[in-house]
PyMOL commands that place a pseudoatom at each C-alpha (Angstrom):
pseudoatom trace, name=CA, resn=UNK, resi=1, chain=A, elem=C, hetatm=0, pos=[-14.782, 47.344, -5.594]
pseudoatom trace, name=CA, resn=UNK, resi=2, chain=A, elem=C, hetatm=0, pos=[-18.216, 49.700, -6.301]
pseudoatom trace, name=CA, resn=UNK, resi=3, chain=A, elem=C, hetatm=0, pos=[-21.690, 49.017, -5.433]
pseudoatom trace, name=CA, resn=UNK, resi=4, chain=A, elem=C, hetatm=0, pos=[-23.109, 47.725, -9.182]
pseudoatom trace, name=CA, resn=UNK, resi=5, chain=A, elem=C, hetatm=0, pos=[-26.988, 47.788, -9.946]
pseudoatom trace, name=CA, resn=UNK, resi=6, chain=A, elem=C, hetatm=0, pos=[-29.567, 49.508, -11.908]
pseudoatom trace, name=CA, resn=UNK, resi=7, chain=A, elem=C, hetatm=0, pos=[-28.547, 52.875, -11.270]
pseudoatom trace, name=CA, resn=UNK, resi=8, chain=A, elem=C, hetatm=0, pos=[-24.997, 52.835, -12.075]
pseudoatom trace, name=CA, resn=UNK, resi=9, chain=A, elem=C, hetatm=0, pos=[-25.214, 50.188, -14.947]
pseudoatom trace, name=CA, resn=UNK, resi=10, chain=A, elem=C, hetatm=0, pos=[-26.825, 53.468, -17.121]
pseudoatom trace, name=CA, resn=UNK, resi=11, chain=A, elem=C, hetatm=0, pos=[-24.388, 55.292, -16.590]
pseudoatom trace, name=CA, resn=UNK, resi=12, chain=A, elem=C, hetatm=0, pos=[-21.226, 55.325, -18.712]
pseudoatom trace, name=CA, resn=UNK, resi=13, chain=A, elem=C, hetatm=0, pos=[-18.930, 57.370, -16.146]
pseudoatom trace, name=CA, resn=UNK, resi=14, chain=A, elem=C, hetatm=0, pos=[-20.442, 54.563, -12.604]
pseudoatom trace, name=CA, resn=UNK, resi=15, chain=A, elem=C, hetatm=0, pos=[-18.948, 51.966, -15.723]
pseudoatom trace, name=CA, resn=UNK, resi=16, chain=A, elem=C, hetatm=0, pos=[-15.857, 53.424, -15.955]
pseudoatom trace, name=CA, resn=UNK, resi=17, chain=A, elem=C, hetatm=0, pos=[-14.914, 54.212, -12.367]
pseudoatom trace, name=CA, resn=UNK, resi=18, chain=A, elem=C, hetatm=0, pos=[-16.282, 50.401, -11.271]
pseudoatom trace, name=CA, resn=UNK, resi=19, chain=A, elem=C, hetatm=0, pos=[-14.475, 49.061, -14.467]
pseudoatom trace, name=CA, resn=UNK, resi=20, chain=A, elem=C, hetatm=0, pos=[-11.232, 50.975, -13.327]
pseudoatom trace, name=CA, resn=UNK, resi=21, chain=A, elem=C, hetatm=0, pos=[-11.623, 49.654, -9.658]
pseudoatom trace, name=CA, resn=UNK, resi=22, chain=A, elem=C, hetatm=0, pos=[-12.167, 46.457, -10.485]
pseudoatom trace, name=CA, resn=UNK, resi=23, chain=A, elem=C, hetatm=0, pos=[-8.905, 47.001, -12.432]
pseudoatom trace, name=CA, resn=UNK, resi=24, chain=A, elem=C, hetatm=0, pos=[-6.786, 48.125, -9.765]
pseudoatom trace, name=CA, resn=UNK, resi=25, chain=A, elem=C, hetatm=0, pos=[-8.210, 45.248, -6.617]
pseudoatom trace, name=CA, resn=UNK, resi=26, chain=A, elem=C, hetatm=0, pos=[-7.504, 42.933, -9.587]
pseudoatom trace, name=CA, resn=UNK, resi=27, chain=A, elem=C, hetatm=0, pos=[-3.903, 44.088, -10.550]
pseudoatom trace, name=CA, resn=UNK, resi=28, chain=A, elem=C, hetatm=0, pos=[-2.888, 44.513, -5.693]
pseudoatom trace, name=CA, resn=UNK, resi=29, chain=A, elem=C, hetatm=0, pos=[-3.718, 41.122, -5.891]
pseudoatom trace, name=CA, resn=UNK, resi=30, chain=A, elem=C, hetatm=0, pos=[-1.340, 39.885, -8.329]
pseudoatom trace, name=CA, resn=UNK, resi=31, chain=A, elem=C, hetatm=0, pos=[1.093, 42.502, -7.139]
pseudoatom trace, name=CA, resn=UNK, resi=32, chain=A, elem=C, hetatm=0, pos=[0.396, 40.135, -3.879]
pseudoatom trace, name=CA, resn=UNK, resi=33, chain=A, elem=C, hetatm=0, pos=[0.727, 36.884, -5.739]
pseudoatom trace, name=CA, resn=UNK, resi=34, chain=A, elem=C, hetatm=0, pos=[2.713, 36.702, -7.511]
pseudoatom trace, name=CA, resn=UNK, resi=35, chain=A, elem=C, hetatm=0, pos=[5.364, 40.673, -6.358]
pseudoatom trace, name=CA, resn=UNK, resi=36, chain=A, elem=C, hetatm=0, pos=[6.046, 44.075, -7.579]
pseudoatom trace, name=CA, resn=UNK, resi=37, chain=A, elem=C, hetatm=0, pos=[6.835, 43.525, -11.600]
pseudoatom trace, name=CA, resn=UNK, resi=38, chain=A, elem=C, hetatm=0, pos=[9.608, 46.063, -12.981]
pseudoatom trace, name=CA, resn=UNK, resi=39, chain=A, elem=C, hetatm=0, pos=[8.515, 47.097, -15.839]
pseudoatom trace, name=CA, resn=UNK, resi=40, chain=A, elem=C, hetatm=0, pos=[11.598, 46.362, -16.561]
pseudoatom trace, name=CA, resn=UNK, resi=41, chain=A, elem=C, hetatm=0, pos=[12.151, 43.876, -19.920]
pseudoatom trace, name=CA, resn=UNK, resi=42, chain=A, elem=C, hetatm=0, pos=[15.235, 41.728, -18.377]
pseudoatom trace, name=CA, resn=UNK, resi=43, chain=A, elem=C, hetatm=0, pos=[14.490, 42.153, -14.464]
pseudoatom trace, name=CA, resn=UNK, resi=44, chain=A, elem=C, hetatm=0, pos=[11.159, 40.474, -16.332]
pseudoatom trace, name=CA, resn=UNK, resi=45, chain=A, elem=C, hetatm=0, pos=[13.053, 37.377, -18.655]
pseudoatom trace, name=CA, resn=UNK, resi=46, chain=A, elem=C, hetatm=0, pos=[14.376, 37.492, -15.369]
pseudoatom trace, name=CA, resn=UNK, resi=47, chain=A, elem=C, hetatm=0, pos=[12.155, 36.364, -13.210]
pseudoatom trace, name=CA, resn=UNK, resi=48, chain=A, elem=C, hetatm=0, pos=[10.563, 34.821, -16.257]
pseudoatom trace, name=CA, resn=UNK, resi=49, chain=A, elem=C, hetatm=0, pos=[13.453, 32.286, -16.481]
pseudoatom trace, name=CA, resn=UNK, resi=50, chain=A, elem=C, hetatm=0, pos=[13.674, 32.309, -12.209]
pseudoatom trace, name=CA, resn=UNK, resi=51, chain=A, elem=C, hetatm=0, pos=[10.306, 30.725, -12.848]
pseudoatom trace, name=CA, resn=UNK, resi=52, chain=A, elem=C, hetatm=0, pos=[11.042, 28.805, -16.399]
pseudoatom trace, name=CA, resn=UNK, resi=53, chain=A, elem=C, hetatm=0, pos=[13.627, 26.623, -13.495]
pseudoatom trace, name=CA, resn=UNK, resi=54, chain=A, elem=C, hetatm=0, pos=[11.408, 26.207, -11.118]
pseudoatom trace, name=CA, resn=UNK, resi=55, chain=A, elem=C, hetatm=0, pos=[9.358, 24.877, -12.943]
pseudoatom trace, name=CA, resn=UNK, resi=56, chain=A, elem=C, hetatm=0, pos=[11.333, 22.301, -14.468]
pseudoatom trace, name=CA, resn=UNK, resi=57, chain=A, elem=C, hetatm=0, pos=[13.025, 21.713, -11.007]
pseudoatom trace, name=CA, resn=UNK, resi=58, chain=A, elem=C, hetatm=0, pos=[9.265, 20.788, -9.569]
pseudoatom trace, name=CA, resn=UNK, resi=59, chain=A, elem=C, hetatm=0, pos=[8.541, 18.417, -13.254]
pseudoatom trace, name=CA, resn=UNK, resi=60, chain=A, elem=C, hetatm=0, pos=[11.919, 16.762, -12.568]
pseudoatom trace, name=CA, resn=UNK, resi=61, chain=A, elem=C, hetatm=0, pos=[11.275, 16.299, -9.170]
pseudoatom trace, name=CA, resn=UNK, resi=62, chain=A, elem=C, hetatm=0, pos=[7.948, 15.016, -9.903]
pseudoatom trace, name=CA, resn=UNK, resi=63, chain=A, elem=C, hetatm=0, pos=[9.629, 12.808, -12.789]
pseudoatom trace, name=CA, resn=UNK, resi=64, chain=A, elem=C, hetatm=0, pos=[12.285, 11.093, -9.522]
pseudoatom trace, name=CA, resn=UNK, resi=65, chain=A, elem=C, hetatm=0, pos=[9.470, 10.550, -7.460]
pseudoatom trace, name=CA, resn=UNK, resi=66, chain=A, elem=C, hetatm=0, pos=[8.042, 8.621, -10.182]
pseudoatom trace, name=CA, resn=UNK, resi=67, chain=A, elem=C, hetatm=0, pos=[9.930, 6.688, -10.992]
pseudoatom trace, name=CA, resn=UNK, resi=68, chain=A, elem=C, hetatm=0, pos=[10.594, 6.092, -6.643]
pseudoatom trace, name=CA, resn=UNK, resi=69, chain=A, elem=C, hetatm=0, pos=[6.810, 4.595, -7.077]
pseudoatom trace, name=CA, resn=UNK, resi=70, chain=A, elem=C, hetatm=0, pos=[7.569, 2.592, -10.121]
pseudoatom trace, name=CA, resn=UNK, resi=71, chain=A, elem=C, hetatm=0, pos=[9.756, 0.360, -8.485]
pseudoatom trace, name=CA, resn=UNK, resi=72, chain=A, elem=C, hetatm=0, pos=[8.693, 0.336, -5.137]
pseudoatom trace, name=CA, resn=UNK, resi=73, chain=A, elem=C, hetatm=0, pos=[5.947, -0.843, -7.075]
pseudoatom trace, name=CA, resn=UNK, resi=74, chain=A, elem=C, hetatm=0, pos=[7.842, -3.551, -9.315]
pseudoatom trace, name=CA, resn=UNK, resi=75, chain=A, elem=C, hetatm=0, pos=[9.766, -4.655, -6.168]
pseudoatom trace, name=CA, resn=UNK, resi=76, chain=A, elem=C, hetatm=0, pos=[6.081, -4.729, -4.040]
pseudoatom trace, name=CA, resn=UNK, resi=77, chain=A, elem=C, hetatm=0, pos=[5.218, -6.601, -6.552]
pseudoatom trace, name=CA, resn=UNK, resi=78, chain=A, elem=C, hetatm=0, pos=[8.102, -8.871, -6.485]
pseudoatom trace, name=CA, resn=UNK, resi=79, chain=A, elem=C, hetatm=0, pos=[7.943, -9.693, -2.609]
pseudoatom trace, name=CA, resn=UNK, resi=80, chain=A, elem=C, hetatm=0, pos=[4.299, -10.771, -2.963]
pseudoatom trace, name=CA, resn=UNK, resi=81, chain=A, elem=C, hetatm=0, pos=[5.025, -13.118, -5.943]
pseudoatom trace, name=CA, resn=UNK, resi=82, chain=A, elem=C, hetatm=0, pos=[7.469, -14.688, -3.002]
pseudoatom trace, name=CA, resn=UNK, resi=83, chain=A, elem=C, hetatm=0, pos=[5.993, -14.626, -0.414]
pseudoatom trace, name=CA, resn=UNK, resi=84, chain=A, elem=C, hetatm=0, pos=[2.552, -16.214, -2.340]
pseudoatom trace, name=CA, resn=UNK, resi=85, chain=A, elem=C, hetatm=0, pos=[4.918, -19.007, -3.858]
pseudoatom trace, name=CA, resn=UNK, resi=86, chain=A, elem=C, hetatm=0, pos=[6.402, -19.213, 0.001]
pseudoatom trace, name=CA, resn=UNK, resi=87, chain=A, elem=C, hetatm=0, pos=[3.054, -19.696, 1.226]
pseudoatom trace, name=CA, resn=UNK, resi=88, chain=A, elem=C, hetatm=0, pos=[1.784, -21.824, -1.863]
pseudoatom trace, name=CA, resn=UNK, resi=89, chain=A, elem=C, hetatm=0, pos=[5.053, -24.088, -0.882]
pseudoatom trace, name=CA, resn=UNK, resi=90, chain=A, elem=C, hetatm=0, pos=[3.748, -24.610, 2.787]
pseudoatom trace, name=CA, resn=UNK, resi=91, chain=A, elem=C, hetatm=0, pos=[0.178, -25.270, 1.934]
pseudoatom trace, name=CA, resn=UNK, resi=92, chain=A, elem=C, hetatm=0, pos=[1.543, -28.128, -0.258]
pseudoatom trace, name=CA, resn=UNK, resi=93, chain=A, elem=C, hetatm=0, pos=[3.582, -29.301, 1.764]
pseudoatom trace, name=CA, resn=UNK, resi=94, chain=A, elem=C, hetatm=0, pos=[0.657, -29.160, 5.276]
pseudoatom trace, name=CA, resn=UNK, resi=95, chain=A, elem=C, hetatm=0, pos=[-1.622, -30.821, 2.891]
pseudoatom trace, name=CA, resn=UNK, resi=96, chain=A, elem=C, hetatm=0, pos=[1.083, -33.459, 2.601]
pseudoatom trace, name=CA, resn=UNK, resi=97, chain=A, elem=C, hetatm=0, pos=[1.646, -34.170, 6.078]
pseudoatom trace, name=CA, resn=UNK, resi=98, chain=A, elem=C, hetatm=0, pos=[-2.004, -34.164, 7.249]
pseudoatom trace, name=CA, resn=UNK, resi=99, chain=A, elem=C, hetatm=0, pos=[-2.439, -36.758, 4.465]
pseudoatom trace, name=CA, resn=UNK, resi=100, chain=A, elem=C, hetatm=0, pos=[0.269, -38.601, 5.482]
pseudoatom trace, name=CA, resn=UNK, resi=101, chain=A, elem=C, hetatm=0, pos=[-0.871, -37.991, 9.301]
pseudoatom trace, name=CA, resn=UNK, resi=102, chain=A, elem=C, hetatm=0, pos=[-4.124, -40.046, 8.435]
pseudoatom trace, name=CA, resn=UNK, resi=103, chain=A, elem=C, hetatm=0, pos=[-2.712, -42.731, 6.928]
pseudoatom trace, name=CA, resn=UNK, resi=104, chain=A, elem=C, hetatm=0, pos=[-0.492, -43.470, 10.144]
pseudoatom trace, name=CA, resn=UNK, resi=105, chain=A, elem=C, hetatm=0, pos=[-3.834, -43.238, 11.280]
pseudoatom trace, name=CA, resn=UNK, resi=106, chain=A, elem=C, hetatm=0, pos=[-5.060, -45.360, 9.892]
pseudoatom trace, name=CA, resn=UNK, resi=107, chain=A, elem=C, hetatm=0, pos=[-2.803, -48.183, 9.843]
pseudoatom trace, name=CA, resn=UNK, resi=108, chain=A, elem=C, hetatm=0, pos=[-2.561, -47.689, 13.896]
pseudoatom trace, name=CA, resn=UNK, resi=109, chain=A, elem=C, hetatm=0, pos=[-6.223, -48.857, 14.329]
pseudoatom trace, name=CA, resn=UNK, resi=110, chain=A, elem=C, hetatm=0, pos=[-5.603, -51.358, 12.287]
pseudoatom trace, name=CA, resn=UNK, resi=111, chain=A, elem=C, hetatm=0, pos=[-2.606, -52.896, 13.965]
pseudoatom trace, name=CA, resn=UNK, resi=112, chain=A, elem=C, hetatm=0, pos=[-4.092, -52.077, 17.009]
pseudoatom trace, name=CA, resn=UNK, resi=113, chain=A, elem=C, hetatm=0, pos=[-6.754, -53.915, 15.245]
pseudoatom trace, name=CA, resn=UNK, resi=114, chain=A, elem=C, hetatm=0, pos=[-4.494, -56.751, 14.519]
pseudoatom trace, name=CA, resn=UNK, resi=115, chain=A, elem=C, hetatm=0, pos=[-3.195, -56.795, 17.976]
pseudoatom trace, name=CA, resn=UNK, resi=116, chain=A, elem=C, hetatm=0, pos=[-6.453, -56.598, 19.869]
pseudoatom trace, name=CA, resn=UNK, resi=117, chain=A, elem=C, hetatm=0, pos=[-6.874, -59.816, 17.978]
pseudoatom trace, name=CA, resn=UNK, resi=118, chain=A, elem=C, hetatm=0, pos=[-3.479, -61.149, 18.957]
pseudoatom trace, name=CA, resn=UNK, resi=119, chain=A, elem=C, hetatm=0, pos=[-4.093, -60.712, 22.522]
pseudoatom trace, name=CA, resn=UNK, resi=120, chain=A, elem=C, hetatm=0, pos=[-6.800, -62.442, 22.584]
pseudoatom trace, name=CA, resn=UNK, resi=121, chain=A, elem=C, hetatm=0, pos=[-6.091, -65.842, 21.106]
pseudoatom trace, name=CA, resn=UNK, resi=122, chain=A, elem=C, hetatm=0, pos=[-2.814, -65.601, 23.511]
pseudoatom trace, name=CA, resn=UNK, resi=123, chain=A, elem=C, hetatm=0, pos=[-4.926, -64.551, 26.693]
pseudoatom trace, name=CA, resn=UNK, resi=124, chain=A, elem=C, hetatm=0, pos=[-7.141, -67.550, 25.728]
pseudoatom trace, name=CA, resn=UNK, resi=125, chain=A, elem=C, hetatm=0, pos=[-4.434, -70.261, 24.505]
pseudoatom trace, name=CA, resn=UNK, resi=126, chain=A, elem=C, hetatm=0, pos=[-2.238, -69.442, 27.821]
pseudoatom trace, name=CA, resn=UNK, resi=127, chain=A, elem=C, hetatm=0, pos=[-5.320, -70.752, 29.892]
pseudoatom trace, name=CA, resn=UNK, resi=128, chain=A, elem=C, hetatm=0, pos=[-5.143, -73.658, 27.858]
pseudoatom trace, name=CA, resn=UNK, resi=129, chain=A, elem=C, hetatm=0, pos=[-1.898, -73.995, 28.241]
pseudoatom trace, name=CA, resn=UNK, resi=130, chain=A, elem=C, hetatm=0, pos=[-1.554, -73.974, 32.072]
pseudoatom trace, name=CA, resn=UNK, resi=131, chain=A, elem=C, hetatm=0, pos=[-4.443, -76.047, 32.512]
pseudoatom trace, name=CA, resn=UNK, resi=132, chain=A, elem=C, hetatm=0, pos=[-2.991, -79.017, 30.264]
pseudoatom trace, name=CA, resn=UNK, resi=133, chain=A, elem=C, hetatm=0, pos=[0.563, -78.198, 31.954]
pseudoatom trace, name=CA, resn=UNK, resi=134, chain=A, elem=C, hetatm=0, pos=[-1.298, -78.797, 35.461]
pseudoatom trace, name=CA, resn=UNK, resi=135, chain=A, elem=C, hetatm=0, pos=[-2.565, -81.965, 33.869]
pseudoatom trace, name=CA, resn=UNK, resi=136, chain=A, elem=C, hetatm=0, pos=[0.274, -83.498, 32.895]
pseudoatom trace, name=CA, resn=UNK, resi=137, chain=A, elem=C, hetatm=0, pos=[1.776, -82.576, 35.941]
pseudoatom trace, name=CA, resn=UNK, resi=138, chain=A, elem=C, hetatm=0, pos=[-0.759, -84.825, 37.771]
pseudoatom trace, name=CA, resn=UNK, resi=139, chain=A, elem=C, hetatm=0, pos=[-0.576, -87.610, 35.764]
pseudoatom trace, name=CA, resn=UNK, resi=140, chain=A, elem=C, hetatm=0, pos=[3.314, -87.344, 36.088]
pseudoatom trace, name=CA, resn=UNK, resi=141, chain=A, elem=C, hetatm=0, pos=[2.730, -86.075, 40.102]
pseudoatom trace, name=CA, resn=UNK, resi=142, chain=A, elem=C, hetatm=0, pos=[0.370, -89.892, 40.357]
pseudoatom trace, name=CA, resn=UNK, resi=143, chain=A, elem=C, hetatm=0, pos=[2.326, -91.547, 39.018]
pseudoatom trace, name=CA, resn=UNK, resi=144, chain=A, elem=C, hetatm=0, pos=[6.181, -90.646, 40.577]
pseudoatom trace, name=CA, resn=UNK, resi=145, chain=A, elem=C, hetatm=0, pos=[2.950, -91.707, 44.009]
pseudoatom trace, name=CA, resn=UNK, resi=146, chain=A, elem=C, hetatm=0, pos=[2.616, -95.178, 42.947]
pseudoatom trace, name=CA, resn=UNK, resi=147, chain=A, elem=C, hetatm=0, pos=[5.638, -95.867, 42.305]
pseudoatom trace, name=CA, resn=UNK, resi=148, chain=A, elem=C, hetatm=0, pos=[7.213, -94.792, 45.347]
pseudoatom trace, name=CA, resn=UNK, resi=149, chain=A, elem=C, hetatm=0, pos=[4.194, -96.367, 47.384]
pseudoatom trace, name=CA, resn=UNK, resi=150, chain=A, elem=C, hetatm=0, pos=[2.944, -99.842, 46.687]
pseudoatom trace, name=CA, resn=UNK, resi=151, chain=A, elem=C, hetatm=0, pos=[0.522, -100.697, 47.944]
pseudoatom trace, name=CA, resn=UNK, resi=152, chain=A, elem=C, hetatm=0, pos=[1.437, -104.004, 49.816]
pseudoatom trace, name=CA, resn=UNK, resi=153, chain=A, elem=C, hetatm=0, pos=[-0.171, -106.915, 49.324]
pseudoatom trace, name=CA, resn=UNK, resi=154, chain=A, elem=C, hetatm=0, pos=[-0.623, -109.275, 52.789]
pseudoatom trace, name=CA, resn=UNK, resi=155, chain=A, elem=C, hetatm=0, pos=[1.823, -112.885, 51.751]
pseudoatom trace, name=CA, resn=UNK, resi=156, chain=A, elem=C, hetatm=0, pos=[-0.652, -115.074, 52.651]
pseudoatom trace, name=CA, resn=UNK, resi=157, chain=A, elem=C, hetatm=0, pos=[0.290, -118.629, 53.797]
pseudoatom trace, name=CA, resn=UNK, resi=158, chain=A, elem=C, hetatm=0, pos=[-0.765, -121.912, 52.796]
pseudoatom trace, name=CA, resn=UNK, resi=159, chain=A, elem=C, hetatm=0, pos=[-0.373, -124.852, 55.233]
for i in range(1, 159): cmd.bond("trace and resi %d" % i, "trace and resi %d" % (i + 1))
show_as sticks, trace
zoom trace
C-alpha cells in the first residue's frame, strides 16, 4: 500500500492512486483465498453450487456429529444411572452385613459372659463333688476296714 498521511490526503490524485492500490491488493488477496474467478456466469454459478454443496455437506456432518454426541450422552447417562443403582444396592447390602456382624458380636460377647459364669460355677461344683466323693470313699473304706479287722476281745475265763 502507498503511504497515506496529511501530505497525500490533500491531493485528490494521490487519494485515487491509494484507493486503486488498496483495491488491487484486496483483489489479489481475494483471488488467493477463493481462487481466480472467470467472468463467465456459468462457472461462477457452478462454483457457487459447489460452495453450497460443500456447506450442505459440512452441515450434514455437523448434524451427524451432534446426533452422535446426543446418543453418547444418553448412553452415558443410562450407564451412570445403572452404576448408581448398583452402588446403592452394594452400600445397602454392606450396611446390612455390618449390622448383622455387630449383632452377632454382641450376642457372642453375651454368650461368652454366660459361659465364663458357668465355667466358674462348674469349677467350684467340681471341687465340691470331688471332695464329697473322697469323703464317701473314706467312709466306705473305714467301714470295710472295721468289718475285716474286728477287734479281738480276750476271753476271760472265770474260775
